C-alpha atoms as a printed R data frame, in Angstrom:
    type eleno elety resid chain resno       x       y       z
1   ATOM     1    CA   MET     A     1  -0.510   1.568 -17.781
2   ATOM     2    CA   GLY     A     2   0.536   4.491 -15.973
3   ATOM     3    CA   ALA     A     3  -0.392   5.322 -12.366
4   ATOM     4    CA   ASN     A     4  -2.993   8.561 -11.888
5   ATOM     5    CA   ARG     A     5  -1.173   9.761  -8.202
6   ATOM     6    CA   ARG     A     6  -3.709  12.219  -8.156
7   ATOM     7    CA   ARG     A     7  -6.166   9.001  -7.347
8   ATOM     8    CA   GLY     A     8  -3.744   7.361  -4.985
9   ATOM     9    CA   GLU     A     9  -2.777   5.227  -7.341
10  ATOM    10    CA   VAL     A    10   1.448   3.652  -7.787
11  ATOM    11    CA   ALA     A    11   2.908   1.790 -10.736
12  ATOM    12    CA   ALA     A    12   5.129  -1.562  -9.884
13  ATOM    13    CA   MET     A    13   6.774  -4.250 -11.798
14  ATOM    14    CA   ILE     A    14   6.354  -7.080 -10.060
15  ATOM    15    CA   ASP     A    15   7.072 -10.407 -11.607
16  ATOM    16    CA   GLY     A    16   7.983  -8.775 -14.368
17  ATOM    17    CA   ARG     A    17   5.103  -7.089 -15.304
18  ATOM    18    CA   GLU     A    18   3.469  -3.799 -15.010
19  ATOM    19    CA   HIS     A    19   0.629  -3.760 -12.410
20  ATOM    20    CA   ARG     A    20  -1.018  -0.458 -11.022
21  ATOM    21    CA   LEU     A    21  -1.884  -0.859  -7.195
22  ATOM    22    CA   CYS     A    22  -4.311   1.842  -5.205
23  ATOM    23    CA   LEU     A    23  -5.576   2.003  -1.763
24  ATOM    24    CA   THR     A    24  -9.010   2.721  -2.031
25  ATOM    25    CA   LEU     A    25 -11.233   3.372   0.815
26  ATOM    26    CA   GLY     A    26 -12.347  -0.525   0.688
27  ATOM    27    CA   ALA     A    27  -8.632  -1.591   0.461
28  ATOM    28    CA   LEU     A    28  -8.407   0.551   3.539
29  ATOM    29    CA   ALA     A    29 -10.886  -1.259   5.285
30  ATOM    30    CA   GLU     A    30  -9.702  -4.367   4.379
31  ATOM    31    CA   LEU     A    31  -6.206  -3.719   5.970
32  ATOM    32    CA   GLU     A    32  -8.381  -2.258   9.485
33  ATOM    33    CA   ASP     A    33  -9.871  -5.936   9.760
34  ATOM    34    CA   ALA     A    34  -6.574  -7.930   8.903
35  ATOM    35    CA   PHE     A    35  -4.622  -5.784  11.746
36  ATOM    36    CA   ALA     A    36  -7.519  -5.626  14.188
37  ATOM    37    CA   LEU     A    37  -8.016  -1.611  13.906
38  ATOM    38    CA   GLU     A    38 -10.838   0.080  14.493
39  ATOM    39    CA   ASP     A    39  -9.927   2.925  12.361
40  ATOM    40    CA   ILE     A    40  -8.339   4.806   9.994
41  ATOM    41    CA   ALA     A    41  -6.422   6.886  12.399
42  ATOM    42    CA   ALA     A    42  -4.682   3.638  14.029
43  ATOM    43    CA   LEU     A    43  -4.347   2.246  10.945
44  ATOM    44    CA   ALA     A    44  -2.258   5.060  10.049
45  ATOM    45    CA   GLN     A    45  -0.490   5.333  13.414
46  ATOM    46    CA   ARG     A    46   0.561   1.712  12.729
47  ATOM    47    CA   PHE     A    47   2.099   2.031   9.508
48  ATOM    48    CA   GLY     A    48   3.764   5.294  10.581
49  ATOM    49    CA   SER     A    49   5.783   3.576  13.002
50  ATOM    50    CA   GLY     A    50   8.080   2.550  10.427
51  ATOM    51    CA   ARG     A    51   8.261  -1.042  11.445
52  ATOM    52    CA   LEU     A    52   6.534  -3.439   8.690
53  ATOM    53    CA   SER     A    53   6.890  -6.950   8.684
54  ATOM    54    CA   ALA     A    54   6.866  -9.748   5.609
55  ATOM    55    CA   ARG     A    55   2.835 -10.487   6.566
56  ATOM    56    CA   ASP     A    56   2.347  -6.586   6.497
57  ATOM    57    CA   LEU     A    57   3.989  -5.558   3.133
58  ATOM    58    CA   THR     A    58   2.166  -9.005   1.734
59  ATOM    59    CA   ARG     A    59  -1.259  -7.719   2.910
60  ATOM    60    CA   ILE     A    60  -0.324  -4.007   1.740
61  ATOM    61    CA   ILE     A    61   0.672  -5.291  -1.831
62  ATOM    62    CA   ALA     A    62  -1.929  -7.777  -2.280
63  ATOM    63    CA   ALA     A    63  -4.992  -4.734  -1.132
64  ATOM    64    CA   GLY     A    64  -3.297  -2.157  -3.455
65  ATOM    65    CA   LEU     A    65  -3.689  -4.448  -6.320
66  ATOM    66    CA   ARG     A    66  -7.316  -5.704  -5.199
67  ATOM    67    CA   GLY     A    67  -7.587  -1.625  -4.893
68  ATOM    68    CA   ALA     A    68  -6.685  -1.228  -8.435
69  ATOM    69    CA   GLY     A    69  -9.616  -4.200  -9.709
70  ATOM    70    CA   GLU     A    70  -6.744  -7.381  -9.551
71  ATOM    71    CA   THR     A    71  -7.739 -10.817  -8.281
72  ATOM    72    CA   ALA     A    72  -4.750 -11.260  -5.480
73  ATOM    73    CA   SER     A    73  -4.502 -13.098  -2.627
74  ATOM    74    CA   ASP     A    74  -2.041 -12.527  -0.132
75  ATOM    75    CA   GLU     A    75  -0.669 -16.129  -0.774
76  ATOM    76    CA   ALA     A    76  -0.171 -15.034  -4.260
77  ATOM    77    CA   VAL     A    77   1.281 -12.059  -3.520
78  ATOM    78    CA   ALA     A    78   3.686 -13.372  -1.108
79  ATOM    79    CA   ALA     A    79   5.232 -15.839  -4.285
80  ATOM    80    CA   MET     A    80   5.740 -13.029  -6.269
81  ATOM    81    CA   ARG     A    81   8.908 -11.350  -7.062
82  ATOM    82    CA   PHE     A    82   9.676  -7.799  -7.047
83  ATOM    83    CA   ASP     A    83  12.550  -5.647  -8.567
84  ATOM    84    CA   ARG     A    84  14.935  -5.384  -5.701
85  ATOM    85    CA   GLY     A    85  13.362  -8.142  -3.846
86  ATOM    86    CA   ALA     A    86  12.221  -7.700  -0.239
87  ATOM    87    CA   ALA     A    87  13.864  -4.289  -0.268
88  ATOM    88    CA   GLY     A    88  11.614  -3.585  -3.096
89  ATOM    89    CA   ALA     A    89   8.245  -4.805  -1.788
90  ATOM    90    CA   ALA     A    90   8.928  -2.997   1.000
91  ATOM    91    CA   ALA     A    91   9.604   0.402  -1.284
92  ATOM    92    CA   LEU     A    92   6.368   0.217  -3.044
93  ATOM    93    CA   ALA     A    93   4.700  -0.662  -0.022
94  ATOM    94    CA   ALA     A    94   5.781   2.613   1.444
95  ATOM    95    CA   GLU     A    95   5.158   4.276  -2.147
96  ATOM    96    CA   LEU     A    96   1.493   2.916  -1.258
97  ATOM    97    CA   LEU     A    97   0.601   3.931   2.181
98  ATOM    98    CA   GLU     A    98   2.505   7.462   0.883
99  ATOM    99    CA   ALA     A    99  -0.267   8.008  -1.998
100 ATOM   100    CA   ALA     A   100  -3.051   6.723   0.592
101 ATOM   101    CA   PHE     A   101  -1.877   9.031   3.660
102 ATOM   102    CA   GLY     A   102   0.167  11.097   2.284
103 ATOM   103    CA   THR     A   103   3.607  12.497   4.139
104 ATOM   104    CA   GLY     A   104   2.003  14.638   6.889
105 ATOM   105    CA   GLU     A   105   3.085  17.948   5.334
106 ATOM   106    CA   GLU     A   106   0.649  17.824   2.733
107 ATOM   107    CA   ALA     A   107  -2.033  17.499   6.025
108 ATOM   108    CA   ALA     A   108  -0.398  20.309   7.772
109 ATOM   109    CA   PRO     A   109  -2.236  23.104   7.813
110 ATOM   110    CA   PRO     A   110  -0.180  26.319   6.199
111 ATOM   111    CA   ARG     A   111   1.449  28.687   8.961
112 ATOM   112    CA   PRO     A   112   0.651  32.176   9.152
């Protein structure tokens, strides 16, 4: 079950099985609501700070699973086991955010 990075998909081992995750526009809108933010720019700014709580990680991963078509509540994701534990969950969330928003370098216009 490979992930298509061009579509913003990420593959991850969770609870011992491979999952595909994707922060679709619907998943991003869900995160805007969850964090009480007005727009996608505010969402990108919040995540760009590099400081994410365990609740943030849970919400991002759950939204990514739902964006890829799985039915996973935030509570179910909080109980899941990730390769490398919390560090693995943080790396997965970072990979999802990078797939959705890019690294910043990709969005910058080329210099003459």
